[in-house]
Structures are given as C-alpha cells and as structure tokens.
N, C-alpha and C positions, 0 to 999 in steps of 0.2 A: 504494499500499500504505499501512495504517496506519503513522504515524512510530514509534509504539512498538515495534510488531510487528517492524519493518524492524529497528531496534536491537538487538531481543532476540535475533532471529536471529543477529547478530554478535555478541552478547555471548555466547551460548553456544557459539560457536566459540571465542571468546577463552578462555571459562571452561575449555574441555576442553584448548587447549594448555597453559594455567596449571597445569591439574592433572597432565598428562604431564609437564611440566618440574618440578613439584614431587615427583613420583614418581622421576624419574631422579635428581634432586639427592639425595633421601633414599637413595636405592640406590648412590650412589658410595661414602660410606664403608664399607659393606659390601663393594665391590669391593675397595677399598684394604686392607680387613682380610683377605681372601682373599689377596691379592697379598703381604701381611706374612707369613701363615701359610705360603704354599709357601716362602717365603725362609727362614722359620725352619725348616722341614724340611731344607732343604739345609744350613744350618748346624749342624743336629743331626748330621747324616750325617757332616760332616767332624769334628766334635767326637768323635763316635762312634769314629772310624777313628784320630784322634789318641791318644784314651785307651787304645784297644786296643794301638797301638804302645808306649805308654808302660809299660802293664801287661807287655807282653812284654819290655820292656827291664829292668825290674824283677825279673821272673822269671828271666831270662838270668843277670843279675848275682848273684842268690840263687844259682842252681844253680853258677855258676862258684866262687862263695865256698865252697859246700858241698864241691865236687871238690877246692878248694884244702885245707880241713879233712881230707879223707879222704886226700888225698896226704902230708899231714903226719903223720897217724896211721900209715899204711904205713911211712914213713921211722923213726918212733920205734919201730914195732914191730920194725923189721929191726935197728935199734941193740939193741935189747933181747935179740933172738934170739942176738946174738953172745955174752951174758952168761950166758945161762940154763945151768943146771947138768944138768937132767934132760930126757929125752926128752918126757915129759908136757907140759913146759912150752913146749918147741920148738913142738911140734904145737899146742898152744893160740895160739902166736902167729902161726902159718902161717894158722890158721882166721880169725884176725882180719885178717890181710893180705888173705886170699882175699874175706873179706867186704866189707872197706874196696875193694877193686878192683872187684868186682860193683856196689857203690854207685855208683863213679866211671864204670863204664859205664853205667849205669843213667841218671845225671845228665847225661852226655855225649849219651845219645839225646835226653834232654829238651831239651838246648841246640840240638842240631840241628833237632829239630821246630819249635822257636821260631824259629830263623833261617830255615826254609823257609816257616812262617807269616808271617814279617815281611816277606818279598817281596811276598807276596799283599795284605798289608794295605797296604804302601807304594803298590802300584798302586791298591788301592781308594782311597787317601786322594789320589792324584793326581786320579782320576775325581772324586772328592767335591768337591775343590778347584775343578776345572775347572767343573763343575756349577753350585757355589756362585758363582763368577764370572760366568757367564752369567746366572744368576738374578737376581744383584745389579744387573747392567745392565738386563736386563728390568724388574726392580722399579721401578728408577729411572725408566724411559721410560713404563711404565703409570702409576705415581704423576704423573709430570708431565702425562700425558694426562688422568688425572682431575682434577687441580688445573685445567688449561686448560678441559676440559669443565663443571667447575663453575663457573668464571669466565664462561663464554660463557652457560651456564644461567641464572646469576643476572642478567646484563646483560639477556637475553631476557625474564626473568622481571618485572624492574622495568619494562621496556618495555610488556610486556603487562598489567602492573597498572595502569600510567598510562593505558594505552588502555581498559582496563575500567571503570577510575573515570569517564574520560570518557564512555563509552556509559551507565553506570549514571545519571550526573546528566543525563541527557537523556530518561529514561524516568518516566512517571508512577508516584508512589508505588505505587497500586492494582496496576498490572501489574508492578512491581517485586516486591512482597510475594508474589504468586501465583507468579511466576517463582521467586523463592528458596524458598518453601515447597515447591512440586514439584520443585525441583532437589536439595534437601536428602532429600526422600523417595525420589525416584526415582532420582536419579543423572544425570537430564537432563530439561528443563523445555519445550524445544520439540520439535515432531514435524511432519515433512512430510506432506501428504497429496497422493498423485499422483492420477491420474484414474482410479482403482479405488475412489476414494471411501472409503479405509481410512486409518485412523491408521498410519503407517509403524512405529511402535514397538509399539503393545499389539494391533495387527492387527484393531481393531473397526473396523466399517463403521459410517460416520455417517448420521445421518438425513438425508434429501433436503434440508431446509431448512436444517441446519446444513452442509452441504457447500456449498450454494449461497452461503452466508453467507463460509465459507472462502474459496471462490473470488473473493469481492469483495475482501478482504482490508482492509475498510473499519473492521474493529475487532476487539479482541482476543478469542477465541473458544478454550474450554478443550474439550478431548476429554470426554466425557460419562464414559469409563471409566477412562482413566488420568490425567486432570486436566492432562495437557501442552497447553501452547499451540500451536495449530494454524496452518499456512501452507501455501497452495497451491502444487504444483509442477505446471507444465502439461507435457503430452507433447511430447516433439521434433517439430520441424516436419516435415511430409513434404516428400518431394521437390519438389513443386510450390512449396509454400510457401517452401522453401529456395531454390529458383532465383529466385523473385520477390523474396525479401529481406523476406518479411513478419515483422513482430516476433511473439514469443509473446503469448498472450492475457492472461497473469497478470504480476504485477509481479516474480514472482522466478523467474529462470531456473535453468536444471538446473546450471548451473556455480556459481550462488550457493547453490543446495539440496544440492548433493553434500557439502560439508563439515558442515553442519548436521545432515544425515540421519547422517553418521558419527558426530557428536557425540553425538547422541540415542541411537544405539546403545549407547554405552558404559554 
C-alpha cells in the first residue's frame, strides 16, 4: 500500500479519537454545572424550611405578646369595673372584657395552628437536611470523577496529539493538504471501498478503472463525488482460504478497516 495512504488511514483514526476526547473534555464542565445546580436545589429546600420555621416562631411570639396585652386589658377593665358608679359604665366594661377574651381565644387558636404546622415543618427540614447531606456527598464524588476523567482525557489527548504530529510529519504535503481540506469540509477525509465497488461514505459507485486503481493501493485516489481519499477493503476469506491460511488480497485487512470506516461515517 502507498505509504501516504497507510499513514492517512491511521491519521483519520487518531483524529477521530482526538475529536471524541475534545468533545468529552468540553462536556465535563457542563456536567459539573448540572451537579452544582442539583446541590443548590437541595440547599434551597433546607433554607426554605428553616425560613418557614423562623417565620412561624416570629408569628407565635407576636401572638403570645398580643395575648399578654389582651390579658392586661382584661385585668385593667376588671379593676375599673369595681369603681364604676353606673350600670351603663359597668356594661361597657363587661363588653370590652368579652371582646378581649374573644381576641385571646382567636390568638390562642393561631398559636395552636402554628405549633401543629411547626411539627410538619420540622419533619420537612429533617428530610431536606438528609437529602442535602446525601447530595453533598454525591456532589463531591461526581466532581472528583469529573476531575479524574478530565485528567485522563487530557493525558490521552496529549499522547494522541503527539501520535498525530508524528503521522502528519510522514505524509507528503500534497496528500496532507487534500486530507485537511476534505476533513474540514466533510468531517472525514478517508473512505473505505469494499468489493461492491462503492464509496462507503457517499455511496457512489466508482468507475471500473478507478476501482482497479484503488484495489492496487499504489497511489492517492479521491472519490469523484465526495473527494474523500479511498482505500480498498477486501472481502473476508472464504472457508477454504481460511483453512489454508491464505492472506487477503489487499494490503488493508478488515480489522484495520473497521475503525477507519467508523471514523469516516462521523
């Protein structure tokens, strides 16, 4: 097989892996942001429950203070009732006392409602705190996993980039320019040609002479339709050939071709 062609097939595989790693690295900050958003939601529930309890406590204290005020009024009215001289004044003070007692009853009902609601709020707070604790632990685990995954991806990316540079340095300028141009335009620059005489990516059937030249693998040949660089993939050996251990007729085996086809399809 042509040396440039062999290196370009390997180069596309490496470029595909680099693109996948770059996408994964770019996605990790978004995953971390989602993790943080989930934790923020748990914190908000705890803070909401705490705020509700605080508001209830404030309201309870206010009602209890108002009850005390009404009790003081009743005591004052009763003292005044002992000093009144007319029946009309006495009845007016009794009316004020009844009004204050009714207000005390209303406020006591409010205090009771708050105390009952507080029990539910305390349970909700316990649940929210337990959820926050679990989410915090999960948050740390997921962020640590994201950090480790990023470090591993960046390590692989550095290795693949070095491999890529090595492959590119061994390819002729003309072949590399064509590869880069098609890769940028199409997303892949190499396409396999199986024994159906068809470009495996754009599905256009090759002219007989072009197919013969691709089978030889002696030069860089581009698809007339999509301009991808073509290479031949021989059919798998039949049972007799497999038993006899005959090698495939072309330079690129199915094992070598499979990753390139996958990359080309992206």
